[in-house]
C-alpha positions as CSV (number, residue, x, y, z in Angstrom):
1,M,0.0,0.0,0.0
2,R,1.0,3.6,-0.5
3,I,0.1,6.0,2.4
4,T,0.4,9.8,2.4
5,V,0.3,11.7,5.7
6,I,-0.4,15.5,5.4
7,G,0.8,17.2,8.6
8,G,3.9,16.4,10.6
9,G,2.7,16.8,14.1
10,P,3.0,14.1,16.9
11,G,-0.1,12.2,15.7
12,G,0.9,12.0,12.0
13,L,4.5,11.0,12.8
14,Y,3.5,8.3,15.3
15,F,0.9,6.8,12.9
16,A,3.5,6.6,10.2
17,L,6.1,5.1,12.6
18,L,3.9,2.4,13.9
19,T,2.4,1.5,10.5
20,K,5.9,1.2,8.9
21,K,7.1,-1.0,11.7
22,Q,4.3,-3.5,11.1
23,R,4.4,-3.3,7.3
24,P,8.0,-2.4,6.2
25,D,7.0,-3.2,2.6
26,W,4.5,-0.3,2.5
27,S,5.4,3.1,1.1
28,I,4.7,6.0,3.6
29,D,5.5,9.7,3.1
30,I,4.8,12.7,5.4
31,Y,4.3,16.2,4.0
32,E,4.7,19.1,6.5
33,Q,4.4,22.8,5.5
34,N,6.8,24.0,8.2
35,Q,10.5,23.2,8.4
36,A,11.7,20.3,10.5
37,E,13.1,22.6,13.3
38,D,10.0,24.8,13.4
39,T,7.6,24.3,16.3
40,F,5.2,26.5,18.1
41,G,4.4,26.3,21.8
42,F,6.7,25.0,24.5
43,G,5.9,21.8,26.4
44,V,3.4,19.0,26.1
45,V,2.0,16.7,28.9
46,F,1.4,13.0,29.2
47,S,-0.1,10.9,32.0
48,D,1.4,7.6,33.4
49,E,-1.3,5.6,31.6
50,T,-0.3,7.0,28.2
51,L,3.4,6.4,28.8
52,H,2.8,2.7,29.4
53,E,1.0,2.6,26.0
54,F,4.0,4.2,24.3
55,L,6.3,1.6,25.9
56,S,4.4,-1.3,24.4
57,R,4.2,0.2,20.9
58,D,7.8,1.4,20.2
59,R,10.5,0.9,22.8
60,P,13.2,2.9,21.0
61,S,11.0,6.1,20.8
62,F,9.7,5.5,24.4
63,D,13.3,5.3,25.8
64,R,14.3,8.5,24.1
65,I,11.2,10.4,25.1
66,R,11.5,9.1,28.7
67,H,15.1,10.4,28.9
68,E,13.8,13.9,28.1
69,F,10.9,13.9,30.5
70,A,10.4,16.2,33.4
71,Y,8.2,14.4,36.0
72,W,6.0,15.8,38.7
73,D,3.5,14.3,41.1
74,D,1.9,17.4,42.8
75,V,-0.6,19.9,41.6
76,A,-0.4,23.2,43.5
77,I,-3.3,25.8,43.5
78,H,-2.3,29.3,44.5
79,K,-5.0,31.8,45.7
80,D,-4.9,34.8,47.9
81,G,-1.3,34.1,49.0
82,R,-2.1,30.5,50.0
83,E,-0.9,27.3,48.4
84,M,-2.9,24.1,48.4
85,R,-1.0,21.1,47.2
86,C,-2.5,17.8,46.0
87,A,-0.2,14.8,45.4
88,G,-0.6,11.5,43.5
89,N,-1.3,12.8,40.0
90,G,1.6,11.3,38.0
91,F,2.4,13.5,34.9
92,A,5.4,14.1,32.7
93,G,6.2,17.0,30.5
94,I,8.5,17.2,27.4
95,S,9.5,20.0,25.0
96,R,7.3,19.8,21.9
97,M,10.4,20.5,19.8
98,K,12.3,17.5,21.3
99,L,9.2,15.2,21.0
100,L,8.9,16.1,17.3
101,A,12.7,15.6,16.8
102,I,12.6,12.2,18.4
103,L,9.6,11.0,16.3
104,Q,11.2,12.4,13.1
105,Q,14.4,10.6,13.7
106,R,12.6,7.3,14.4
107,C,10.6,7.8,11.1
108,R,13.9,8.2,9.2
109,E,15.3,5.1,10.8
110,E,12.3,3.1,9.6
111,G,12.5,4.4,6.0
112,I,9.6,6.8,6.0
113,G,9.9,9.7,3.6
114,L,9.8,13.2,5.3
115,H,9.1,16.2,3.2
116,F,9.3,19.6,5.0
117,G,8.4,23.0,3.7
118,V,5.8,21.5,1.4
119,S,2.3,22.9,1.4
120,V,-0.5,20.7,0.0
121,P,-3.6,22.6,-1.1
122,P,-6.7,20.4,-0.5
123,E,-8.0,20.8,-4.1
124,E,-4.8,19.2,-5.4
125,I,-5.0,16.1,-3.2
126,A,-6.9,13.9,-5.7
127,T,-4.5,14.6,-8.6
128,R,-1.2,15.0,-6.7
129,F,-1.7,11.8,-4.7
130,A,-3.8,9.8,-7.1
131,D,-1.7,6.6,-6.4
132,S,-2.2,6.8,-2.6
133,D,-4.4,4.2,-1.1
134,V,-4.8,6.1,2.2
135,I,-4.4,9.9,2.9
136,V,-4.1,10.9,6.6
137,A,-5.2,14.5,7.2
138,S,-3.3,15.5,10.4
139,D,-2.9,19.1,9.5
140,G,-4.0,20.5,12.9
141,V,-6.7,22.5,14.5
142,N,-7.0,24.8,11.5
143,S,-7.1,21.9,9.0
144,R,-7.6,23.1,5.4
145,I,-8.6,19.6,4.4
146,R,-11.3,19.4,6.9
147,E,-12.8,22.7,5.8
148,H,-12.5,21.9,2.1
149,F,-14.5,18.7,2.6
150,R,-16.7,20.1,5.4
151,A,-19.9,18.8,3.6
152,T,-18.7,15.3,4.3
153,F,-16.9,15.7,7.6
154,E,-19.6,17.9,9.1
155,P,-17.4,19.8,11.5
156,D,-18.8,21.7,14.4
157,V,-16.4,24.5,15.3
158,A,-17.2,26.6,18.3
159,I,-14.9,29.5,19.3
160,K,-14.9,29.7,23.1
161,S,-15.0,33.0,24.9
162,N,-11.9,33.1,27.1
163,R,-8.6,34.6,25.9
164,F,-5.3,32.8,26.3
165,C,-1.7,33.0,25.2
166,W,1.1,30.4,25.4
167,M,4.4,31.6,26.8
168,G,7.4,30.0,28.4
169,S,9.8,30.9,31.3
170,T,13.2,30.0,32.6
171,R,11.8,29.5,36.1
172,P,12.2,25.9,37.3
173,M,9.4,24.1,39.2
174,D,8.8,20.7,40.6
175,E,5.0,20.6,40.3
176,F,2.1,21.7,38.2
177,N,1.0,25.1,39.3
178,Y,-2.2,27.1,38.9
179,F,-1.5,30.7,39.8
180,F,-4.8,32.5,40.3
181,R,-4.6,36.3,40.6
182,Q,-7.3,38.9,41.1
183,T,-6.7,42.1,39.2
184,E,-8.7,45.3,38.9
185,H,-10.2,44.0,35.7
186,G,-10.9,40.4,36.6
187,I,-9.3,37.0,37.4
188,I,-6.2,35.7,35.6
189,C,-5.1,32.1,35.8
190,A,-1.6,31.0,34.8
191,H,-1.3,27.2,34.0
192,T,2.4,26.4,34.5
193,Y,4.6,23.3,34.5
194,Q,8.2,22.4,33.8
195,Y,8.9,20.5,30.6
196,E,12.7,20.4,30.7
197,A,15.6,21.6,32.9
198,G,15.4,25.4,33.1
199,R,12.2,25.7,31.0
200,S,8.5,25.9,32.0
201,T,5.3,26.5,30.1
202,W,3.1,29.4,31.1
203,I,-0.4,29.6,29.7
204,F,-2.2,32.8,30.7
205,E,-6.0,32.7,30.6
206,M,-8.7,35.3,31.4
207,D,-12.2,36.2,30.2
208,D,-12.8,38.8,27.4
209,A,-13.6,41.6,29.8
210,C,-10.4,41.2,31.8
211,W,-8.4,40.9,28.6
212,R,-9.8,44.1,27.2
213,G,-9.6,45.9,30.5
214,H,-5.8,45.3,30.6
215,G,-5.5,46.6,27.1
216,F,-4.2,43.3,25.6
217,D,-6.4,43.8,22.6
218,G,-4.1,46.6,21.5
219,M,-0.8,45.0,22.4
220,D,1.7,43.0,20.5
221,E,3.6,40.0,21.9
222,A,6.3,42.0,23.5
223,A,3.9,44.5,25.2
224,S,1.8,41.6,26.5
225,K,4.9,39.9,27.9
226,A,5.9,43.1,29.8
227,V,2.4,43.5,31.4
228,L,2.2,39.8,32.4
229,E,5.7,39.9,33.8
230,A,4.7,42.8,36.0
231,L,1.4,41.1,37.1
232,Y,3.2,37.8,37.9
233,A,6.5,39.2,39.2
234,E,6.2,37.4,42.5
235,E,5.4,34.0,40.9
236,L,8.1,34.4,38.2
237,Q,10.7,34.9,41.0
238,G,12.9,37.1,38.8
239,H,12.8,34.9,35.7
240,P,11.6,36.3,32.4
241,L,8.8,35.1,30.2
242,L,9.8,33.6,26.8
243,L,7.9,34.2,23.5
244,N,7.2,31.8,20.6
245,R,4.2,33.0,18.5
246,S,2.6,33.9,21.8
247,N,-0.4,35.7,20.3
248,W,-3.6,36.0,22.1
249,R,-6.2,33.4,20.9
250,Q,-9.6,31.9,21.7
251,F,-9.8,28.1,21.9
252,P,-11.6,26.4,19.0
253,R,-13.7,23.5,20.1
254,I,-13.9,21.1,17.2
255,F,-16.1,18.0,16.7
256,C,-16.6,16.2,13.4
257,N,-19.6,14.0,12.8
258,R,-17.6,11.9,10.3
259,W,-13.9,11.2,10.2
260,S,-13.4,9.9,6.7
261,H,-14.1,10.9,3.1
262,D,-13.2,8.5,0.2
263,N,-9.6,7.5,1.0
264,I,-9.0,10.6,3.3
265,V,-9.2,10.2,7.1
266,L,-8.8,12.8,9.9
267,L,-6.4,12.5,12.7
268,G,-5.5,14.6,15.8
269,D,-6.8,18.2,16.3
270,A,-8.2,18.1,12.7
271,K,-11.0,15.9,13.9
272,A,-11.4,16.8,17.6
273,S,-9.8,19.3,19.9
274,A,-9.5,19.0,23.7
275,H,-8.9,22.0,25.9
276,Y,-5.4,22.4,27.2
277,S,-6.6,22.6,30.8
278,I,-6.7,18.8,31.0
279,G,-3.5,18.3,29.0
280,S,-4.8,15.8,26.6
281,G,-4.4,17.3,23.1
282,T,-1.2,15.5,22.1
283,K,-2.2,12.4,24.1
284,L,-5.4,12.2,22.2
285,A,-3.7,12.6,18.8
286,M,-1.1,9.8,19.6
287,E,-3.6,7.4,21.0
288,C,-5.8,7.8,17.9
289,A,-2.7,7.3,15.8
290,I,-2.2,3.9,17.5
291,S,-5.8,2.9,16.7
292,L,-5.7,4.1,13.1
293,S,-2.4,2.3,12.5
294,D,-3.9,-1.0,13.8
295,A,-7.0,-0.6,11.7
296,V,-5.2,0.2,8.5
297,V,-2.8,-2.7,9.0
298,A,-5.6,-5.1,9.8
299,H,-8.1,-4.1,7.1
300,G,-6.4,-1.7,4.7
301,P,-5.2,-4.2,2.1
302,S,-8.7,-5.6,1.7
303,S,-10.9,-2.6,2.3
304,V,-9.9,0.9,3.2
305,P,-13.5,2.0,4.2
306,T,-13.6,-1.0,6.6
307,A,-10.3,0.2,8.1
308,F,-11.7,3.7,8.6
309,A,-14.9,2.3,10.1
310,A,-13.0,0.2,12.6
311,Y,-10.8,3.2,13.6
312,E,-13.8,5.4,14.2
313,D,-15.8,2.7,16.0
314,E,-12.9,2.1,18.4
315,R,-11.9,5.8,19.1
316,R,-15.1,7.9,18.8
317,T,-16.4,7.1,22.3
318,P,-13.0,7.6,24.0
319,C,-12.5,10.8,22.1
320,Q,-16.0,12.1,23.1
321,I,-15.3,11.2,26.8
322,T,-12.0,13.1,26.7
323,Q,-13.5,16.0,24.9
324,H,-16.5,16.1,27.3
325,N,-14.1,16.2,30.3
326,A,-12.1,19.0,28.5
327,D,-15.4,20.9,27.7
328,V,-16.4,20.8,31.4
329,S,-13.0,22.0,32.5
330,L,-13.1,24.7,29.9
331,A,-16.5,25.9,31.1
332,W,-15.2,26.1,34.6
333,F,-12.3,28.4,33.6
334,E,-14.8,30.5,31.6
335,H,-16.7,31.1,34.8
336,M,-14.0,30.8,37.5
337,N,-15.3,34.0,39.1
338,R,-18.3,32.0,40.3
339,S,-15.9,30.1,42.7
340,W,-13.7,33.1,43.7
341,D,-15.5,33.8,47.0
342,M,-14.7,30.4,48.3
343,E,-12.0,29.8,50.9
344,P,-8.7,28.5,49.5
345,E,-9.3,24.9,50.6
346,Q,-12.7,24.6,49.0
347,F,-11.5,26.5,45.9
348,A,-8.6,24.0,45.5
349,M,-11.0,21.1,45.7
350,V,-13.2,22.6,43.1
351,V,-10.2,23.2,40.8
352,M,-9.1,19.6,41.2
353,C,-12.6,18.2,40.5
354,R,-13.7,20.7,37.9
355,A,-13.7,18.2,34.9
356,K,-15.7,15.7,37.0
357,A,-13.2,13.0,36.0
358,I,-11.6,13.3,39.5
359,T,-13.9,12.8,42.4
360,Y,-13.8,13.2,46.2
361,D,-13.2,9.4,46.6
362,N,-10.5,9.4,44.0
363,L,-8.7,12.3,45.8
364,I,-8.8,10.3,49.0
365,V,-6.8,7.6,47.2
366,R,-4.4,10.1,45.6
367,D,-3.8,12.3,48.6
368,P,-5.7,11.7,51.8
369,G,-3.9,14.6,53.5
370,F,-5.3,17.1,50.9
371,V,-8.8,15.8,51.5
372,E,-8.4,15.9,55.2
373,A,-7.3,19.6,55.1
374,V,-10.3,20.5,52.8
375,D,-12.7,18.7,55.1
376,T,-11.3,20.4,58.2
377,A,-11.7,23.8,56.7
378,F,-15.3,22.9,55.8
379,Y,-16.2,21.7,59.3
380,E,-14.7,24.9,60.8
381,R,-16.7,27.1,58.5
382,V,-20.0,25.2,59.2
383,Y,-19.3,25.6,63.0
384,R,-18.7,29.3,62.6
385,E,-21.7,29.9,60.5
386,T,-24.3,27.6,62.1
387,G,-23.0,26.4,65.4
388,E,-23.2,22.7,64.3
389,D,-20.1,20.9,65.3
390,Y,-18.9,18.1,63.0
391,R,-15.2,18.6,63.9
392,K,-15.0,15.3,65.8
393,S,-17.5,13.1,64.0
394,R,-16.2,14.2,60.5
395,P,-18.9,12.8,58.3
396,T,-18.5,13.1,54.5
397,P,-19.4,16.8,53.9
398,M,-22.3,15.9,51.6
399,F,-24.1,14.3,54.5
400,T,-24.1,17.4,56.7
401,R,-27.2,19.6,57.2
402,F,-27.9,22.6,55.1
403,R,-30.1,25.6,55.8
404,L,-32.1,27.2,53.0
405,R,-34.0,30.2,54.4
406,E,-36.2,28.7,57.1
407,M,-35.8,25.2,55.8
408,T,-33.3,22.7,57.2
409,I,-32.2,20.0,54.8
410,E,-30.8,16.9,56.4
411,N,-28.1,16.3,53.8
412,R,-26.7,18.0,50.7
413,V,-28.0,15.5,48.2
414,A,-30.6,17.0,45.9
415,M,-32.6,15.5,43.0
416,S,-32.7,17.8,40.1
417,P,-36.1,18.6,38.4
418,M,-37.0,16.3,35.5
419,A,-40.2,16.9,33.7
420,Q,-42.3,13.7,33.4
421,Y,-45.0,15.0,31.1
422,S,-47.5,12.6,32.7
423,A,-50.1,15.0,34.3
424,D,-53.7,14.6,33.6
425,A,-55.8,16.9,31.4
426,D,-56.1,19.5,34.1
427,G,-52.4,19.4,35.1
428,N,-52.9,17.3,38.2
429,P,-50.2,14.7,39.2
430,T,-51.0,11.1,38.6
431,D,-50.0,7.7,40.0
432,W,-46.9,8.0,37.9
433,H,-45.8,11.0,39.8
434,F,-46.6,9.3,43.1
435,V,-44.3,6.4,42.3
436,H,-41.6,8.6,40.8
437,Y,-41.2,11.0,43.7
438,T,-41.9,8.8,46.7
439,S,-39.4,6.2,45.4
440,H,-36.7,8.9,45.2
441,A,-37.6,10.2,48.6
442,L,-37.1,6.7,50.1
443,G,-33.6,6.8,48.6
444,G,-32.5,9.4,51.2
445,A,-32.1,12.6,49.1
446,G,-32.3,15.7,51.4
447,L,-34.1,17.8,48.8
448,I,-36.2,16.8,45.9
449,F,-37.1,19.2,43.1
450,T,-40.4,18.3,41.6
451,E,-40.7,18.8,37.9
452,M,-41.4,22.2,36.2
453,T,-44.9,23.3,37.3
454,C,-46.8,26.0,35.5
455,P,-48.9,28.6,37.3
456,S,-52.2,27.4,35.9
457,A,-53.7,24.8,33.6
458,D,-53.9,27.2,30.7
459,A,-50.3,28.3,31.0
460,R,-48.7,24.9,30.5
461,I,-45.9,24.2,28.1
462,T,-47.5,21.0,26.9
463,P,-50.9,19.4,27.7
464,A,-49.1,16.8,29.8
465,A,-47.2,19.3,32.0
466,R,-47.9,19.9,35.7
467,A,-49.9,22.9,36.8
468,C,-50.8,24.4,40.2
469,G,-53.7,26.6,41.4
470,P,-57.4,25.9,41.1
471,T,-58.3,23.3,38.5
472,R,-61.5,22.3,36.8
473,R,-61.4,18.8,38.3
474,K,-61.4,17.5,41.9
475,R,-58.0,16.4,43.0
476,S,-58.2,13.0,44.6
477,G,-56.6,9.6,44.7
478,S,-53.1,8.4,45.3
479,G,-51.8,10.7,42.6
480,S,-52.7,13.9,44.5
481,S,-50.1,16.1,45.9
482,T,-51.2,15.5,49.5
483,S,-50.4,11.7,49.1
484,F,-46.7,12.6,48.9
485,T,-46.6,14.2,52.3
486,P,-46.4,11.2,54.7
487,I,-43.4,9.6,53.0
488,R,-41.7,12.9,52.6
489,H,-41.8,13.8,56.3
490,R,-41.1,10.3,57.4
491,R,-37.8,10.3,55.5
492,W,-36.9,13.9,56.4
493,C,-37.0,14.8,52.7
494,C,-37.8,18.4,51.7
495,S,-39.5,19.2,48.4
496,S,-39.2,22.2,46.1
497,V,-40.9,23.2,42.9
498,M,-39.5,24.6,39.7
499,P,-42.0,27.2,38.3
500,G,-42.4,27.4,34.5
501,A,-44.6,29.1,32.0
502,R,-45.7,28.7,28.4
503,G,-44.5,30.9,25.6
504,R,-44.8,31.1,21.9
505,P,-41.9,28.6,21.2
506,N,-43.6,25.9,23.3
507,S,-45.5,22.9,22.0
508,A,-49.2,22.1,22.0
509,G,-48.5,18.4,22.2
510,R,-46.2,15.8,23.7
511,R,-42.8,15.5,22.1
512,W,-43.3,11.9,21.3
513,T,-46.7,12.4,19.7
514,C,-45.8,15.5,17.7
515,R,-44.5,15.5,14.1
516,W,-40.8,15.6,14.8
517,R,-38.4,15.5,11.9
518,R,-35.6,13.0,12.0
519,R,-32.4,14.1,10.2
520,R,-31.3,11.4,7.8
521,R,-27.6,11.4,8.4
522,T,-27.2,11.9,12.1
523,G,-30.5,10.4,13.3
524,R,-31.0,13.4,15.7
525,L,-34.4,14.9,16.2
526,S,-35.1,18.5,15.3
527,R,-38.1,20.6,16.2
528,P,-40.7,21.7,13.7
529,R,-40.7,25.3,12.8
530,R,-44.4,25.6,13.5
531,C,-46.3,24.3,16.5
532,P,-48.0,21.0,15.4
533,I,-51.7,20.8,16.3
534,T,-52.2,17.1,17.2
535,R,-55.8,17.3,18.2
536,A,-58.8,19.5,17.9
537,S,-58.7,20.7,21.5
538,A,-55.0,21.7,21.4
539,R,-54.3,25.5,21.2
540,C,-51.2,27.1,19.8
541,P,-49.5,29.0,22.6
542,S,-50.1,32.7,22.5
543,R,-47.8,35.6,23.2
544,W,-47.3,36.5,26.9
545,T,-48.8,40.0,27.5
546,G,-47.7,40.6,31.1
547,R,-51.1,39.8,32.5
548,R,-51.5,37.7,35.6
549,W,-52.9,34.3,34.9
550,T,-56.2,33.7,36.5
551,G,-56.5,31.0,39.2
552,S,-52.9,31.4,40.4
553,P,-53.1,33.5,43.6
554,R,-49.8,32.3,45.0
555,I,-47.6,32.9,42.0
556,S,-47.3,36.3,40.4
557,S,-45.3,37.5,37.4
558,R,-42.9,40.3,37.4
559,R,-41.4,42.0,34.3
560,R,-37.6,42.5,33.9
561,S,-35.8,44.6,31.4
562,G,-35.3,42.7,28.2
563,P,-37.2,41.4,25.2
564,T,-40.9,40.5,25.5
565,G,-41.5,36.8,26.2
566,P,-40.9,34.1,28.8
567,A,-37.1,34.6,28.7
568,S,-37.5,38.0,30.3
569,T,-40.0,36.8,33.0
570,C,-39.1,36.1,36.6
571,W,-41.4,34.2,38.9
572,S,-41.7,35.4,42.5
573,C,-42.7,32.5,44.6
574,T,-44.4,32.9,48.0
575,A,-44.9,29.3,48.8
576,P,-42.6,28.4,51.7
577,T,-40.7,25.5,49.9
578,A,-40.6,27.2,46.5
579,I,-37.3,28.0,44.8
580,C,-37.2,30.8,42.3
581,W,-36.1,29.9,38.8
582,P,-33.9,30.8,36.9
583,P,-31.0,31.0,39.3
584,S,-30.3,34.6,38.2
585,C,-33.3,35.6,40.3
586,R,-32.0,36.6,43.7
587,R,-35.4,36.9,45.4
């Protein structure tokens, strides 16, 4: 077979190396638009698990990479002059330039053709590489090949809001550091780690308002460097920042619905990007390179489409899991101000668990001393604020009491609202609701949010939604709201309601009985443009005019500034167990 790789990053190089090792008789060439010694960025990160996979695949490259690694075990979170340190993480960093040099040398040793300084326009691929059986598009996050064939690959590219720049420093360090700093314009976080002796990566991240407030939008690299050196003079300890195309950017979140087109297959950031805050971009590219190599060697000679399908079947789910973890971590950094009023110990715990991949129990295994310090700070705060003393009994924090206005919740476990769409014609709960809520109450949750409940029967989002207030039918039977009360109080379970109201975009029928269109290629459902009328009695929702719905004496509406419609409506709830929704309402 003849294989062409377009893009000489870690993923493309590693794919070529592993494939050539298994099939020395195949012809493999790599085309890279930059020169061999060109690289952008500073260091890359790998976990212990990834290193073991590299060892089993190519021992010579693993030995050379391992020799260049800078290892660390601790993650240190710095906030308000305090350092919280968590051990047991197991990571290694290496210079991106050295990683590429090692992989390039291994490719030469295996007889792979390397062509640097060669640009390959996507429109020339079919003619220029007409004799290639497989073309691997590993041309990075700004892949021209992906965009040229976007009708097939169906990429979803979302530019995220935070601003960041990638710099380096000569400051040595023995751990991964998060340096959080409050400035007059907002919060800045520096993600830092050492990747070789005397060199460390410094990624500065902030929201758009903070970025503009400091004037970075009008600065070049050198000016930005000077401002950041002044802001982080204490953390840099007299060491300078280093530049290497350290322009301010916004992270592009990339997801492709398909990974192949004819004999072209995507690899690395060209198909899926993972935010740098979990350090998995290069890891993801190289792990996918392993899978693609195995699939091409196993199925390529007989059927290239089968090889591509095997590759996608094996890697799509792991990629989506990694990308989801990265997305959750990214979202936390976009809103890190929400956690800023926390004490340093709690803040450090939130930073460690932000991606949801690391849990409280997992941290107990990694570093019990860290968890003990966080718990102690929590018990001390609860004692100061409420007088309840857990300092000796030390239960898991989620099983301590919580006060919400005049309501005391026995633990901090809450069941989120989930609409059942099983109410009767007048919006009353049914036997289904009785079973649903009482079974969860018996499970021990301290607070149960009942589903979205509309203020009256004629203000429901669908004919099957719950409603409160006077109805046109007598409420009785096991499905009535009063039948939930004995079990609720017997199990010390509190209940809350999420108010909701109908607007023009809402449906006049149940989702599963309406005429929903199914997209042919993805199989996903999309909503009809017009509200379907499924039966003669169904009414198309009307525009909300600001009037108070009749029959709802305990729930009133209040206008807020903004466009007309439910999105600008806030419900003021006077019921003792009611919680206002959305959370932006502070009443």
